[in-house]
All heavy atoms as an XYZ file, in Angstrom:
806
protein
N      -8.818     -6.010      7.741
C      -9.139     -7.395      7.948
C      -9.766     -8.015      6.706
O     -10.039     -9.195      6.687
C     -10.084     -7.552      9.124
C      -9.571     -7.062     10.463
S      -7.936     -7.477     11.083
C      -7.560     -9.105     10.671
N      -9.993     -7.214      5.672
C     -10.572     -7.775      4.461
C      -9.607     -8.690      3.731
O     -10.013     -9.680      3.139
C     -11.029     -6.649      3.540
C     -12.162     -5.784      4.084
C     -12.463     -4.655      3.115
C     -13.396     -6.615      4.319
N      -8.327     -8.354      3.746
C      -7.310     -9.199      3.113
C      -6.274     -9.581      4.158
O      -5.313     -8.850      4.383
C      -6.638     -8.458      1.972
C      -7.485     -8.399      0.736
C      -6.706     -7.821     -0.373
N      -5.868     -8.872     -0.952
C      -5.136     -8.680     -2.017
N      -5.109     -7.517     -2.602
N      -4.415     -9.639     -2.512
N      -6.460    -10.713      4.805
C      -5.485    -11.108      5.824
C      -4.141    -11.452      5.186
O      -4.078    -11.830      4.016
C      -6.126    -12.338      6.471
C      -7.074    -12.853      5.453
C      -7.545    -11.666      4.663
N      -3.047    -11.349      5.937
C      -1.728    -11.640      5.374
C      -1.529    -13.117      5.050
O      -0.728    -13.469      4.209
C      -0.756    -11.178      6.451
C      -1.544    -11.155      7.700
C      -2.960    -10.873      7.306
N      -2.263    -13.992      5.730
C      -2.176    -15.431      5.480
C      -3.593    -15.964      5.310
O      -4.475    -15.669      6.121
C      -1.472    -16.159      6.644
C      -0.059    -15.644      6.821
C      -1.472    -17.651      6.419
C       0.642    -16.219      8.005
N      -3.811    -16.770      4.294
C      -5.127    -17.361      4.072
C      -5.453    -18.347      5.194
O      -4.590    -19.087      5.669
C      -5.165    -18.062      2.720
N      -6.707    -18.331      5.593
C      -7.144    -19.192      6.693
C      -6.949    -20.677      6.363
O      -6.669    -21.487      7.247
C      -8.608    -18.895      6.989
C      -9.183    -19.656      8.149
C     -10.563    -19.175      8.514
C     -11.539    -19.541      7.428
N     -12.929    -19.283      7.819
N      -7.066    -21.019      5.096
C      -6.930    -22.414      4.692
C      -5.497    -22.920      4.804
O      -5.266    -24.123      4.827
C      -7.412    -22.598      3.243
C      -8.887    -22.333      3.049
C      -9.205    -20.860      2.897
O      -8.297    -20.079      2.525
O     -10.353    -20.479      3.167
N      -4.527    -22.027      4.867
C      -3.114    -22.424      4.926
C      -2.612    -22.616      6.346
O      -1.496    -23.077      6.550
C      -2.259    -21.374      4.219
C      -2.501    -21.367      2.722
C      -1.715    -20.307      2.002
N      -0.370    -20.156      2.501
C       0.311    -19.018      2.447
N      -0.236    -17.947      1.913
N       1.527    -18.947      2.893
N      -3.407    -22.256      7.354
C      -2.998    -22.383      8.755
C      -3.788    -23.520      9.391
O      -5.013    -23.510      9.379
C      -3.242    -21.065      9.518
C      -2.840    -21.203     10.968
C      -2.520    -19.919      8.867
N      -3.066    -24.503      9.942
C      -3.708    -25.667     10.558
C      -3.109    -25.913     11.940
O      -1.893    -26.043     12.068
C      -3.479    -26.918      9.713
C      -3.954    -26.820      8.300
C      -3.491    -28.009      7.482
O      -3.039    -29.021      8.068
O      -3.570    -27.915      6.254
N      -3.949    -26.000     12.981
C      -3.408    -26.385     14.303
C      -3.074    -27.872     14.316
O      -3.783    -28.694     13.748
C      -4.549    -26.048     15.262
C      -5.771    -26.012     14.425
C      -5.360    -25.671     13.033
N      -1.981    -28.228     14.960
C      -1.525    -29.618     15.054
C      -1.846    -30.173     16.443
O      -2.159    -29.424     17.381
C      -0.018    -29.701     14.781
C       0.379    -29.195     13.405
C      -0.185    -30.068     12.314
O      -0.059    -31.288     12.360
N      -0.823    -29.451     11.339
N      -1.755    -31.489     16.607
C      -2.061    -32.147     17.877
C      -1.056    -31.786     18.972
O      -1.415    -31.730     20.154
C      -2.079    -33.678     17.679
C      -3.185    -34.159     16.777
C      -4.563    -33.925     17.375
O      -4.722    -33.868     18.596
N      -5.547    -33.772     16.516
N       0.188    -31.527     18.602
C       1.223    -31.257     19.604
C       1.292    -29.792     20.019
O       2.234    -29.379     20.684
C       2.582    -31.722     19.083
C       2.933    -31.112     17.734
O       2.102    -30.368     17.194
O       4.039    -31.390     17.239
N       0.314    -28.974     19.648
C       0.273    -27.574     20.055
C       0.935    -26.627     19.078
O       0.884    -25.413     19.273
N       1.550    -27.135     18.055
C       2.175    -26.287     17.045
C       1.152    -25.907     15.980
O       0.073    -26.481     15.891
C       3.361    -27.006     16.397
C       4.529    -27.343     17.317
C       5.585    -28.105     16.546
C       5.106    -26.094     17.935
N       1.526    -24.949     15.173
C       0.681    -24.495     14.067
C       1.444    -24.774     12.777
O       2.610    -24.417     12.649
C       0.374    -22.983     14.191
C      -0.438    -22.498     13.015
C      -0.346    -22.700     15.488
N       0.782    -25.427     11.812
C       1.404    -25.720     10.526
C       0.958    -24.675      9.520
O      -0.229    -24.467      9.304
C       1.026    -27.100     10.032
C       1.583    -27.375      8.629
C       1.511    -28.797      8.285
N       2.568    -29.445      9.081
C       2.837    -30.727      9.049
N       2.141    -31.528      8.301
N       3.803    -31.226      9.778
N       1.932    -24.017      8.915
C       1.681    -23.007      7.895
C       2.095    -23.590      6.552
O       3.278    -23.810      6.303
C       2.474    -21.728      8.199
C       2.371    -20.591      7.210
C       0.938    -20.106      7.094
C       3.267    -19.450      7.620
N       1.120    -23.882      5.684
C       1.408    -24.408      4.352
C       1.865    -23.272      3.460
O       1.273    -22.191      3.459
C       0.165    -25.061      3.760
O      -0.292    -26.081      4.601
N       2.902    -23.501      2.701
C       3.460    -22.474      1.830
C       2.738    -22.468      0.483
O       2.211    -23.495      0.041
C       4.948    -22.719      1.619
C       5.786    -22.795      2.900
C       7.207    -23.201      2.573
C       5.748    -21.473      3.627
N       2.710    -21.325     -0.180
C       2.097    -21.243     -1.513
C       2.855    -22.101     -2.514
O       2.266    -22.838     -3.298
C       2.088    -19.802     -2.021
C       1.065    -18.922     -1.391
C       1.119    -17.575     -2.071
C       0.199    -16.586     -1.422
N       0.276    -15.283     -2.080
N       4.168    -21.982     -2.496
C       5.037    -22.748     -3.385
C       6.118    -23.404     -2.535
O       6.552    -22.849     -1.530
C       5.690    -21.824     -4.418
C       4.713    -21.291     -5.450
C       5.379    -20.350     -6.426
N       5.777    -19.075     -5.855
C       4.952    -18.066     -5.596
N       3.677    -18.194     -5.821
N       5.404    -16.939     -5.102
N       6.536    -24.555     -2.987
C       7.591    -25.265     -2.263
C       8.910    -24.506     -2.384
O       9.199    -23.887     -3.410
C       7.740    -26.673     -2.822
N       9.700    -24.545     -1.306
C      11.035    -23.962     -1.341
C      11.929    -24.790     -2.252
O      11.566    -25.880     -2.681
C      11.640    -23.911      0.059
C      11.074    -22.826      0.946
C      11.236    -22.893      2.311
C      10.394    -21.736      0.431
C      10.736    -21.908      3.142
C       9.899    -20.744      1.244
C      10.065    -20.832      2.608
N      13.105    -24.287     -2.539
C      14.049    -24.988     -3.415
C      14.476    -26.326     -2.815
O      14.753    -27.277     -3.537
C      15.277    -24.117     -3.671
N      14.480    -26.414     -1.477
C      14.879    -27.675     -0.844
C      13.711    -28.643     -0.691
O      13.862    -29.710     -0.116
C      15.536    -27.405      0.508
C      14.579    -26.768      1.500
O      13.454    -26.404      1.121
O      14.973    -26.630      2.677
N      12.506    -28.273     -1.171
C      11.347    -29.159     -1.120
C      10.416    -28.920      0.047
O       9.428    -29.634      0.206
N      10.685    -27.941      0.894
C       9.830    -27.653      2.045
C       8.483    -27.131      1.568
O       8.423    -26.183      0.784
C      10.500    -26.605      2.960
O      11.789    -27.070      3.321
C       9.674    -26.347      4.194
N       7.392    -27.748      2.033
C       6.045    -27.328      1.628
C       5.252    -26.746      2.788
O       4.196    -26.151      2.586
C       5.257    -28.493      0.991
C       5.884    -28.902     -0.327
C       5.148    -29.658      1.935
N       5.741    -26.919      4.033
C       5.039    -26.396      5.207
C       6.059    -26.096      6.298
O       7.160    -26.666      6.329
C       4.001    -27.382      5.713
N       5.667    -25.196      7.210
C       6.522    -24.822      8.333
C       5.705    -24.997      9.600
O       4.567    -24.515      9.686
C       6.995    -23.359      8.204
C       7.829    -22.950      9.395
C       7.758    -23.149      6.918
N       6.261    -25.704     10.589
C       5.612    -25.873     11.888
C       6.255    -24.904     12.877
O       7.487    -24.818     12.964
C       5.781    -27.305     12.399
C       5.005    -28.301     11.562
O       4.057    -27.880     10.876
O       5.346    -29.494     11.594
N       5.435    -24.179     13.625
C       5.936    -23.242     14.639
C       4.911    -23.127     15.748
O       3.747    -23.465     15.569
C       6.253    -21.885     14.022
C       5.081    -21.167     13.395
S       5.497    -19.588     12.660
C       6.343    -20.124     11.205
N       5.368    -22.620     16.879
C       4.415    -22.433     17.972
C       3.578    -21.180     17.687
O       3.994    -20.290     16.933
C       5.154    -22.344     19.313
C       6.090    -21.172     19.403
O       6.968    -21.074     18.519
O       5.968    -20.376     20.330
N       2.376    -21.094     18.267
C       1.469    -19.982     17.954
C       2.054    -18.601     18.260
O       1.805    -17.641     17.532
C       0.243    -20.256     18.825
C       0.283    -21.717     19.103
C       1.729    -22.088     19.115
N       2.848    -18.489     19.317
C       3.439    -17.194     19.656
C       4.422    -16.733     18.583
O       4.459    -15.549     18.225
C       4.123    -17.264     21.015
C       4.668    -15.949     21.557
C       3.542    -14.934     21.714
C       5.371    -16.166     22.871
N       5.200    -17.652     18.031
C       6.128    -17.290     16.957
C       5.373    -16.818     15.717
O       5.791    -15.870     15.050
C       7.014    -18.478     16.591
O       7.824    -18.828     17.667
N       4.267    -17.484     15.412
C       3.455    -17.061     14.269
C       2.899    -15.657     14.477
O       2.949    -14.816     13.577
C       2.321    -18.057     14.027
C       1.358    -17.718     12.893
C       2.079    -17.698     11.557
C       0.202    -18.687     12.869
N       2.405    -15.383     15.684
C       1.883    -14.046     15.970
C       2.977    -12.985     15.915
O       2.746    -11.866     15.446
C       1.205    -14.025     17.336
C      -0.134    -14.752     17.417
C      -0.670    -14.722     18.830
C      -1.128    -14.132     16.461
N       4.183    -13.308     16.369
C       5.299    -12.356     16.304
C       5.658    -12.036     14.852
O       5.917    -10.882     14.504
C       6.519    -12.899     17.034
S       6.341    -12.918     18.817
N       5.631    -13.042     13.995
C       5.930    -12.810     12.576
C       4.831    -11.983     11.911
O       5.111    -11.132     11.067
C       6.119    -14.128     11.853
C       7.416    -14.803     12.216
C       7.518    -16.157     11.560
N       8.754    -16.794     11.950
C       9.707    -17.110     11.107
N       9.565    -16.881      9.824
N      10.802    -17.672     11.534
N       3.580    -12.242     12.274
C       2.481    -11.452     11.714
C       2.531    -10.012     12.195
O       2.264     -9.082     11.435
C       1.133    -12.081     12.080
C       0.780    -13.365     11.359
C      -0.523    -13.932     11.917
C       0.659    -13.118      9.874
N       2.862     -9.805     13.468
C       2.936     -8.442     14.006
C       4.056     -7.653     13.352
O       3.952     -6.435     13.157
C       3.132     -8.484     15.519
N       5.139     -8.319     12.982
C       6.253     -7.624     12.335
C       5.882     -7.150     10.935
O       6.464     -6.201     10.421
C       7.470     -8.539     12.268
N       4.901     -7.806     10.300
C       4.516     -7.397      8.948
C       3.512     -6.247      8.944
O       3.246     -5.671      7.887
C       3.935     -8.592      8.186
O       2.700     -8.973      8.758
N       2.945     -5.888     10.106
C       1.988     -4.781     10.177
C       2.751     -3.459     10.226
O       3.741     -3.330     10.952
C       1.108     -4.921     11.410
N       2.316     -2.452      9.456
C       3.014     -1.154      9.493
C       2.743     -0.426     10.804
O       1.720     -0.650     11.457
C       2.408     -0.397      8.302
C       1.073     -1.013      8.106
C       1.204     -2.446      8.505
N       3.646      0.458     11.214
C       3.417      1.225     12.441
C       2.243      2.187     12.270
O       1.825      2.473     11.145
C       4.736      1.984     12.635
C       5.424      1.939     11.332
C       4.929      0.755     10.592
N       1.689      2.693     13.368
C       0.547      3.612     13.270
C       0.894      4.872     12.472
O       2.011      5.375     12.529
C       0.239      3.972     14.722
C       0.892      2.923     15.540
C       2.036      2.410     14.752
N      -0.067      5.345     11.732
C       0.022      6.578     10.929
C       1.152      6.513      9.901
O       1.760      7.525      9.572
C       0.168      7.796     11.835
C      -1.050      8.027     12.709
C      -0.855      9.154     13.687
N       0.227      8.933     14.622
C       0.178      8.172     15.700
N      -0.915      7.514     15.984
N       1.207      8.049     16.497
N       1.446      5.339      9.401
C       2.459      5.157      8.367
C       1.749      4.738      7.094
O       1.107      3.691      7.054
C       3.479      4.090      8.776
C       4.553      3.871      7.766
C       5.596      4.760      7.648
C       4.512      2.782      6.922
C       6.595      4.560      6.715
C       5.497      2.570      5.987
C       6.542      3.464      5.884
N       1.832      5.550      6.069
C       1.138      5.270      4.829
C       1.940      4.273      4.003
O       3.117      4.476      3.732
C       0.921      6.552      4.034
C       0.120      7.569      4.777
N      -1.228      7.438      4.965
C       0.472      8.700      5.417
C      -1.682      8.466      5.664
N      -0.658      9.236      5.956
N       1.298      3.188      3.610
C       1.980      2.173      2.822
C       1.776      2.374      1.326
O       2.470      1.765      0.527
C       1.495      0.768      3.206
O       0.075      0.718      3.028
C       1.846      0.453      4.645
N       0.836      3.226      0.953
C       0.583      3.512     -0.459
C       1.056      4.930     -0.736
O       0.626      5.876     -0.077
C      -0.913      3.362     -0.804
C      -1.161      3.710     -2.248
C      -1.380      1.962     -0.502
N       1.947      5.082     -1.681
C       2.466      6.400     -2.055
C       1.930      6.768     -3.432
O       1.993      5.965     -4.356
C       3.997      6.388     -2.111
C       4.651      5.855     -0.866
C       4.592      6.838      0.252
C       5.417      6.292      1.425
N       5.129      6.926      2.651
N       1.385      7.962     -3.553
C       0.850      8.423     -4.822
C       1.797      9.441     -5.432
O       2.400     10.249     -4.729
C      -0.525      9.064     -4.636
C      -1.577      8.083     -4.236
C      -2.000      7.970     -2.925
C      -2.150      7.242     -5.177
C      -2.963      7.060     -2.564
C      -3.115      6.327     -4.823
C      -3.525      6.245     -3.517
O      -4.476      5.341     -3.166
N       1.919      9.410     -6.754
C       2.788     10.336     -7.468
C       2.017     10.888     -8.661
O       0.967     10.380     -9.030
C       4.059      9.641     -7.926
N       2.555     11.932     -9.242
C       1.928     12.516    -10.422
C       0.661     13.263    -10.072
O       0.584     13.977     -9.071
N      -0.372     13.088    -10.874
C      -1.624     13.816    -10.683
C      -2.308     13.383     -9.393
O      -3.011     14.171     -8.766
C      -2.553     13.586    -11.897
C      -3.897     14.245    -11.702
C      -1.905     14.125    -13.151
N      -2.117     12.147     -8.956
C      -2.765     11.655     -7.753
C      -2.061     12.061     -6.461
O      -2.578     11.824     -5.378
C      -2.874     10.139     -7.809
C      -3.744      9.585     -8.930
C      -3.696      8.079     -8.915
C      -5.165     10.083     -8.814
N      -0.896     12.678     -6.543
C      -0.175     13.108     -5.346
C      -0.944     14.217     -4.644
O      -1.678     14.984     -5.258
C       1.221     13.587     -5.720
N      -0.770     14.306     -3.340
C      -1.542     15.272     -2.558
C      -1.170     16.718     -2.888
O      -1.997     17.621     -2.746
C      -1.348     15.017     -1.069
O       0.009     15.146     -0.729
N       0.058     16.979     -3.335
C       0.484     18.340     -3.639
C       0.258     18.724     -5.100
O       0.631     19.815     -5.514
C       1.960     18.510     -3.298
N      -0.359     17.862     -5.883
C      -0.551     18.148     -7.299
C      -1.619     19.228     -7.493
O      -2.706     19.145     -6.917
C      -0.974     16.881     -8.040
O      -1.321     17.193     -9.367
N      -1.348     20.239     -8.305
C      -2.371     21.264     -8.541
C      -3.536     20.728     -9.379
O      -4.608     21.330     -9.384
C      -1.621     22.372     -9.283
C      -0.423     21.711     -9.858
C      -0.095     20.561     -8.972
N      -3.373     19.627    -10.049
C      -4.443     19.071    -10.886
C      -5.269     18.024    -10.162
O      -6.226     17.503    -10.712
C      -3.854     18.456    -12.148
C      -3.245     19.439    -13.089
C      -3.390     20.797    -13.076
C      -2.383     19.154    -14.173
N      -2.678     21.369    -14.081
C      -2.044     20.375    -14.788
C      -1.856     18.002    -14.697
C      -1.218     20.457    -15.877
C      -1.028     18.075    -15.795
C      -0.721     19.296    -16.368
N      -4.922     17.703     -8.928
C      -5.622     16.636     -8.208
C      -7.106     16.928     -8.038
O      -7.939     16.042     -8.131
C      -4.973     16.415     -6.847
C      -5.629     15.304     -6.058
C      -5.013     15.169     -4.690
N      -5.830     14.302     -3.877
C      -5.405     13.195     -3.341
N      -4.172     12.819     -3.523
N      -6.198     12.459     -2.612
N      -7.452     18.161     -7.786
C      -8.860     18.485     -7.550
C      -9.710     18.307     -8.806
O     -10.921     18.247     -8.729
C      -8.989     19.894     -7.009
C      -8.452     20.959     -7.923
C      -8.515     22.319     -7.270
C      -7.706     23.285     -8.087
N      -6.730     23.986     -7.307
N      -9.078     18.199     -9.961
C      -9.831     18.013    -11.202
C     -10.112     16.543    -11.504
O     -10.895     16.247    -12.386
C      -9.061     18.607    -12.371
C      -8.906     20.097    -12.224
C      -8.133     20.641    -13.372
N      -7.817     22.029    -13.100
C      -7.537     22.891    -14.026
N      -7.523     22.520    -15.280
N      -7.265     24.127    -13.715
N      -9.470     15.648    -10.809
C      -9.677     14.224    -11.046
C     -11.073     13.841    -10.559
O     -11.442     14.089     -9.420
C      -8.622     13.379    -10.307
C      -7.239     13.759    -10.753
C      -8.884     11.907    -10.488
C      -6.964     13.469    -12.204
N     -11.845     13.253    -11.430
C     -13.187     12.812    -11.071
C     -14.196     13.929    -10.990
O     -15.335     13.708    -10.600
N     -13.822     15.137    -11.344
C     -14.731     16.274    -11.262
C     -15.244     16.603    -12.654
O     -14.467     16.822    -13.570
C     -14.013     17.489    -10.672
C     -14.815     18.750    -10.702
N     -15.943     18.910     -9.940
C     -14.671     19.882    -11.405
C     -16.456     20.112    -10.188
N     -15.695     20.708    -11.073
N     -16.551     16.621    -12.790
C     -17.147     17.023    -14.057
C     -17.887     18.329    -13.822
O     -18.786     18.389    -12.983
C     -18.117     15.967    -14.561
C     -17.423     14.709    -14.936
C     -18.421     13.716    -15.413
N     -17.689     12.507    -15.756
C     -17.856     11.846    -16.864
N     -18.749     12.241    -17.727
N     -17.153     10.778    -17.105
N     -17.539     19.371    -14.517
C     -18.226     20.650    -14.303
C     -19.679     20.547    -14.726
O     -20.018     19.943    -15.744
C     -17.454     21.632    -15.181
C     -16.662     20.801    -16.114
C     -16.485     19.457    -15.495
N     -20.550     21.112    -13.903
C     -21.984     21.041    -14.204
C     -22.393     22.102    -15.214
O     -23.356     21.929    -15.948
C     -22.795     21.186    -12.922
O     -22.451     22.403    -12.277
N     -21.679     23.209    -15.257
C     -21.984     24.255    -16.228
C     -20.717     24.583    -17.008
O     -19.604     24.413    -16.500
C     -22.504     25.528    -15.529
O     -21.501     25.991    -14.639
C     -23.789     25.250    -14.770
N     -20.852     25.080    -18.252
C     -19.649     25.382    -19.052
C     -18.761     26.454    -18.438
O     -17.567     26.471    -18.665
C     -20.221     25.861    -20.385
C     -21.612     25.348    -20.429
C     -22.070     25.230    -19.011
N     -19.311     27.373    -17.632
C     -18.459     28.426    -17.065
C     -17.527     27.870    -15.981
O     -16.531     28.480    -15.651
C     -19.299     29.576    -16.516
C     -20.214     29.139    -15.386
O     -20.600     27.955    -15.348
O     -20.547     29.993    -14.550
N     -17.843     26.676    -15.430
C     -16.948     26.073    -14.449
C     -15.794     25.329    -15.121
O     -14.792     25.055    -14.487
C     -17.712     25.085    -13.571
C     -18.625     25.750    -12.577
C     -19.321     24.708    -11.715
O     -19.372     23.540    -12.070
N     -19.858     25.140    -10.594
N     -15.973     25.017    -16.391
C     -14.914     24.288    -17.103
C     -13.761     25.234    -17.393
O     -13.925     26.256    -18.042
C     -15.462     23.700    -18.394
N     -12.574     24.884    -16.879
C     -11.398     25.704    -17.106
C     -10.333     24.849    -17.750
O     -10.142     23.705    -17.352
C     -10.862     26.251    -15.787
C     -11.778     27.291    -15.163
C     -11.225     27.693    -13.838
N     -11.363     26.515    -12.967
C     -10.904     26.447    -11.736
N     -10.264     27.437    -11.222
N     -11.062     25.361    -11.017
N      -9.625     25.373    -18.709
C      -8.529     24.582    -19.285
C      -7.387     24.464    -18.287
O      -7.272     25.252    -17.348
C      -8.120     25.392    -20.510
C      -8.524     26.788    -20.189
C      -9.771     26.682    -19.345
N      -6.540     23.475    -18.493
C      -5.379     23.283    -17.635
C      -4.366     24.399    -17.858
O      -4.504     25.234    -18.755
N      -3.338     24.458    -17.041
C      -2.318     25.498    -17.195
C      -1.567     25.348    -18.516
O      -1.366     24.248    -19.009
C      -1.389     25.274    -16.008
C      -1.659     23.905    -15.560
C      -3.052     23.568    -15.931
N      -1.188     26.467    -19.085
C      -0.454     26.446    -20.349
C       1.014     26.193    -20.068
O       1.507     26.332    -18.959
C      -0.635     27.792    -21.057
C      -2.086     28.059    -21.419
C      -2.237     29.326    -22.234
N      -1.160     30.276    -22.050
C      -1.321     31.539    -21.684
N      -2.513     32.015    -21.476
N      -0.286     32.349    -21.557
N       1.771     25.818    -21.136
C       3.187     25.512    -20.974
C       3.996     26.715    -20.520
O       4.938     26.592    -19.752
C       3.771     24.972    -22.284
C       3.363     23.570    -22.532
C       2.468     23.122    -23.448
C       3.815     22.421    -21.835
N       2.329     21.773    -23.371
C       3.164     21.307    -22.379
C       4.716     22.203    -20.797
C       3.368     20.021    -21.934
C       4.926     20.913    -20.361
C       4.260     19.850    -20.923
N       3.597     27.921    -20.974
C       4.368     29.086    -20.535
C       4.127     29.383    -19.058
O       4.969     29.953    -18.393
C       4.050     30.304    -21.417
C       2.575     30.651    -21.417
O       1.753     29.790    -21.057
O       2.243     31.790    -21.791
N       2.967     28.973    -18.514
C       2.747     29.118    -17.079
C       3.585     28.102    -16.300
O       4.057     28.391    -15.210
C       1.269     28.914    -16.755
C       0.352     29.987    -17.314
C      -1.117     29.643    -17.106
O      -1.399     28.539    -16.603
O      -1.954     30.467    -17.447
N       3.757     26.918    -16.873
C       4.536     25.886    -16.196
C       6.026     26.214    -16.201
O       6.769     25.691    -15.386
C       4.305     24.528    -16.859
C       2.944     23.899    -16.623
C       2.825     22.617    -17.421
C       2.722     23.632    -15.154
N       6.453     27.079    -17.111
C       7.868     27.427    -17.185
C       8.326     28.092    -15.895
O       9.454     27.929    -15.451
C       8.103     28.369    -18.366
C       9.556     28.676    -18.570
C       9.815     29.493    -19.805
N       8.635     29.784    -20.583
C       8.332     30.976    -21.084
N       9.152     31.969    -20.897
N       7.255     31.175    -21.791
N       7.436     28.846    -15.241
C       7.799     29.540    -14.015
C       7.620     28.668    -12.772
O       7.866     29.118    -11.665
C       6.955     30.807    -13.869
C       7.213     31.792    -15.006
O       8.341     31.771    -15.541
O       6.292     32.546    -15.361
N       7.185     27.417    -12.959
C       6.983     26.532    -11.822
C       8.336     26.136    -11.235
O       9.390     26.360    -11.815
C       6.206     25.291    -12.246
N       8.293     25.498    -10.057
C       9.519     25.109     -9.390
C      10.072     23.794     -9.915
O      11.115     23.352     -9.477
C       9.278     24.995     -7.889
C       8.949     26.314     -7.259
C       8.766     26.181     -5.763
O       9.038     25.133     -5.185
N       8.317     27.228     -5.123
N       9.383     23.158    -10.834
C       9.865     21.923    -11.403
C       9.844     22.019    -12.915
O       9.177     22.879    -13.472
C       9.014     20.726    -10.950
C       7.606     20.788    -11.476
C       7.256     20.141    -12.654
C       6.631     21.489    -10.815
C       5.967     20.188    -13.149
C       5.343     21.554    -11.301
C       5.005     20.905    -12.457
N      10.580     21.146    -13.558
C      10.588     21.116    -15.029
C       9.842     19.854    -15.455
O      10.171     18.762    -15.019
C      12.038     21.076    -15.551
C      12.784     22.345    -15.099
C      12.047     20.960    -17.058
C      14.252     22.328    -15.423
N       8.789     19.995    -16.279
C       8.054     18.798    -16.718
C       8.978     17.842    -17.476
O       9.944     18.249    -18.110
C       6.996     19.363    -17.670
C       6.880     20.809    -17.304
C       8.209     21.223    -16.796
N       8.709     16.562    -17.366
C       9.577     15.554    -17.967
C       9.624     15.678    -19.482
O      10.619     15.294    -20.093
C       9.137     14.144    -17.566
C       7.813     13.743    -18.150
C       6.587     13.927    -17.591
C       7.580     13.122    -19.398
N       5.607     13.453    -18.393
C       6.185     12.953    -19.524
C       8.387     12.687    -20.427
C       5.608     12.367    -20.630
C       7.796     12.103    -21.542
C       6.425     11.943    -21.624
N       8.573     16.231    -20.122
C       8.554     16.338    -21.565
C       9.564     17.355    -22.080
O       9.969     17.314    -23.248
C       7.150     16.702    -22.047
N       9.985     18.269    -21.250
C      10.946     19.274    -21.692
C      12.334     18.706    -21.599
O      13.292     19.110    -22.069
C      10.823     20.530    -20.849
C       9.566     21.277    -21.149
C       9.707     22.661    -20.687
N       8.452     23.364    -20.970
C       8.248     24.597    -20.690
N       9.194     25.280    -20.110
N       7.122     25.166    -20.975
């Protein structure tokens, strides 16, 4: 609810029971606002919400959940013996993927 799909200032109730939705930019035909009944507006908003347990943000590379280096992101070793270098290139050769640099 921190970032609603439509700004509150762009939605105005009308006298005839309709809701006026002001557009950010005018359409090519010059339309600057759309009038619709409240139920239609709610149906359009509900269609833009993702289904439950569906992740809308996908991470790749080091930030991916299966990355072996993910646990090192944001981690600063408190003692020098905890500091370990990353895997060497000859270790990566036996991995199931080929790094893009090769």
